[in-house]
N, C-alpha and C positions, 0 to 999 in steps of 0.2 A: 504493498499499498503506501501510498506518495502521498504522506502526511506532512504539513508542517505545524510550527510553534503555533498557531492561532485556533490548529482542529480541522482546517479544511483539508478538503482530500483531493487529488487529480484523477481524475476520470476523462480529461478529456486531453487529446494528445493532437497539437500543431507541428507537422512535419512539413518545413521547410526543402523544396526538392530540387533550388538552383537559386541564386540570385539576380539571375538573368530577366529582364523582360522585354517583350516588342513595341511597348508602348513607354511616353515618358512623363507620366503624369508630373504635373505643376506641381502639386502637393505632394510630390515621392523622391524624384530624383532631378537633376540638371540637364538640360537637352542634351548635351552629350554625352548621357549616360554616365557609369560609374566603372572605376576598375576593378572587373568580376575576379571571383573567384577563380583562382589556377584549378586545371582540372584534377590534379594529385588533389589538392586539399578539399574535395566536395568527395563526399560519402560517395562509396558504388551500392550500386542496386543493391547486392548481399547485405553490404552492413548497412540499408537502409532497415531492407525488409528483419534484419536479426533487431534490429532495436528498436522495434516495433513489436515483432514475437515476444522480447522479455518486458516489454513495456505490459504488452495484454495478458501472458501468459503469469507474470512474475509481481507487475507490479498495479493490478487492478485497473487496468484502464481500459474504457469501454468502447470510447468511440476517438478516431483516427481522423485527423482534417488534412489534408494533401494542398500545400502551399506556395507559395514561393518567394521575390520573383512572381514569373507566370511556370505553373506546374506543368503547363502544354507544352512547354518547350524541353521539357524531359524525358527523351527518347526512350526512356526504359519503363516510362508513367506507368500504360495498362501491365505491364509484366507486375509491377509492384504492386500493384490494385491485386490481381490474380491470385497475387500467393498472401495478399494478408487476407484476402478473403477466405483463403481458403483455413487461417490460424481456428485453433478452438480455443476458449471460446471466438465465436468470430464477430468483430467490433464492428460496430456503425462506420460506412466510410463516406467522406465528403470529399467536394473538393472545390475549392477559391479560386478563382480564375479572371482574368479580362473578357474569354468569350471568342478573342481568335482562336481560330483551329478548331472550335468547338463543334460546329458544324461536319466536321470528319468525321471528330475522334467520337462525339457521343455514343453513336451504337456502340464499337468497340470497347467504352470505359463502363458502358450499363455492362456489357455482355461478361465483362470481366469480375465485375463485384460491388461496379460504386452504387452507393443507394444514390446520393443527390451532389447536386452542387450549386453554389454562388456565385454569381456572374457581375463584376462588378461595371456598371452603367448610369454616369453621373448627369448625363443630359441627352432628349430628346431630338435636337436640333444637330446636324451634322457637323456647321461651323463652328457651333461650341463644341462639340465634341473634340472638331479637329485642335482647339488653341487651348482646352484643357488636356490633352494625350501628345501633343507634337506630332499628331497621324491620324491619317485620312482612313479610317477602318470604321467605321459608325455601320456601317452597311454590315462588315463582317461579323459582330456584335450581336447587332439583332439577328441574324441566320444562324447563331450558335445559339442565342437564346432557345429559339424555336427547337430547332436540333435539337436542344437538350430535356424539352418539353416532348417530344414526339419520340424521343427514347423511354423515357420512361423515367428520366432522373429530377424524380419530383419529393417534395415541392420544389418548383426551382427558384430562387431566393434572390434577389436583384440589389446591391448596395450601392447604393449614392453619395457620396460627399456634394455637400453644396458648398460655390468659393464664394465669397462677397464680389457683386460686379459681373460674375459671369453665366453661373446659373442657381440664382440665388430663387429669383422669381418660378422657379420650376417647379416645387413641391407640388401642389394641386395637378397639375399636368400627368407629373409622372405614376402618379398613385390613378389617377383614373384610367390614363396606357395600363397597369401594371393587373388593375382589375379587370380590365378588357383580357385581357391575354390571361389570367388566369396565374399569374406570376407575385409571388410574395414582399412587396419593396419594403428596405429598410435600410432610412435615413441614418450615418453615420456622421458625428463631428468631426472634423479635420481634428487630426489629431498632429502632436510633435515629431515628427518621425520622418522629418525631409532631409536631403542629405547637405538643402543647401541652410538650414538652421533658420529659415524665414520666418516660420510659425510665432504669433503674434495673437497672444487669448483674445484680447481687443479687436471686435469687428468680423470674430467668426460667429460663424450660424450656429446658432445653439437649438438644443431640444426643443427651449422653450419659443425661438421664433420657428421653429422648422412647425412644430403643433398649431400654434397662433396662423400658419399658410394655411395648414391643408383645412381649419376649422372656417377659413373661408367658404370654404363649399362641399363640405363632408361632416357628417355626424359622428363624432370618435367615442368608443365607449373604453375605459380602460379593459383589457381582460382580469389583471390584481395579481397580484403577486405568487399566489397560490400556481398558476399554470406558469408564473414565470421562471419559479426554483433560479438556478444558477444561472440562465440562459440573459447575456449580455443584452439583448434587444427586451425594452420596455414595449409593450402590443398592446392596439386599440383593436376594436372592433370597427368598421368601416361603414357605417351608415345601417348598425344592427348588424351586420355578419352574412355571412359567412367571411367574407375578405377580410385581412387583417389587415394594418400597418404598423411595422416595429421602428423605435427610433434608438441606435446605441448610445448613449451620453456617457464616453466616457472621460471626458473633461468634465462638464460640468453636473453629473450624475454618477460618478464613480461606484461600480458595483464590485469594488474588489475585496468587501467580505463573503462573499458569497463563490470568487473567483477556487475550477475547479481545471485548472489548463496548467499545463506541464509545456514547453516549446526545445522542438530539435531544430537548430538549424543546417544549413544547407550540406555545412565545412561541418558536422558533429559537436556541437556547442548545445547546452542545456541553459535555456534559460527561461526562470521562476517568472517571467511578467515583461509582456511585451516591451513597459518602458526601463529593464532593469539595464543598469551598466555594468554590471559583471555577468559573468558566465561562466562554467563549469564542464571540462571538456570530456566526451566521450570518445571522441576518435582517436585519442593519444592510447586509450585505456584498448580502444578494440587492436589498433594497428603493435602493441605489443605486447598482446595475447591474452587478458584478461580473459578468465570466463564468465559466464553468464553472469553467475553469483556475483563476481565484483562489480562490475558494470553496473548490477543494480542496485549494489549498495552506494556507488557512488552518486546513482542517479535519487537515491531515497536520503543522500545527506545534502545535494544539492536542496532539493524542495522542504527541508525541515529549515532552510535559513531562508527563505523567503519572507519577503518583508509584508507589513501590514496593508500596504495600499502602495498606489503607481504615486503619490507624493503631487502630483499637478497642482495642488494648492497653494505648495509650499514657495515660499518664495525663492529657496536656495535649488529647486531643480534643476538639475543637471540633464540635457537631453540626450539619449542614446548616442554614442557613435553610429553606429551600422543605421541605414533608411530605412523604411520599412520594406524595400524588396531586398531586403538582406535577413531580414526577420523573419517572415513570414506572416499574414494580419489575422 
């Protein structure tokens, strides 16, 4: 079991498969990209599967989310999913993606055992998409979303970040579109995980701003804490249901006390929090011949030291050195 000193138990593992991405979102990385990890520094497919197996069979992990960078860029993705699906007990598996390439890979991922996907889409306007991502791939994302739904990777969740002066007026339109296409929309407050360290709390679009905008067109009824559990998104029924909309308010309404996550980076580091500034090396242990019991012990020790919260409200908060693309969402 992965337990910390505050009594929280991690049952949800986020696995970053690569730090690379085929978009250049303004809230994530600079236009020229980043200095990517060298191939020898990345975990191999076998190493990833081994660590997931240890987490599932020895440490109580019940859910595995594959992230990036952009996980569809990982050549061995389908094979990794298939091998993890064969574990006993079988974990629930999902994938967070920008949707580019999903039209091609959705059927194979479903057949391999993937349960569902989260797709990032911040705007319905192609020109705004190009401004936000610095790439003209809006149609590819829409096609990927459709393919995921048709393949049965449901519920298909859509993650949207609203940025001042770009798409901050789109919340009601995004929700109407999601309801029409039977996607579950979730708004995410912009977080301090940009490589340029340009994030500022002043002026950011908050959960309160988003809800106020949505209520100009929709009736929202809180789903309630009992249904939320440890999920990061607060959810509301839209016009009485059955559709729902979620808001992940990491900055203004932190949910650290209910956190049930542990994170594995693409180069084999354990992070106890998305905003952590320290990491614990599992890759070194793997490659020096450590057995499963020793790796599990290191992982448990890392989680035992997890902090009470992210500390975003603390004036002394230090932004992590790694951008979001290298950590996994």
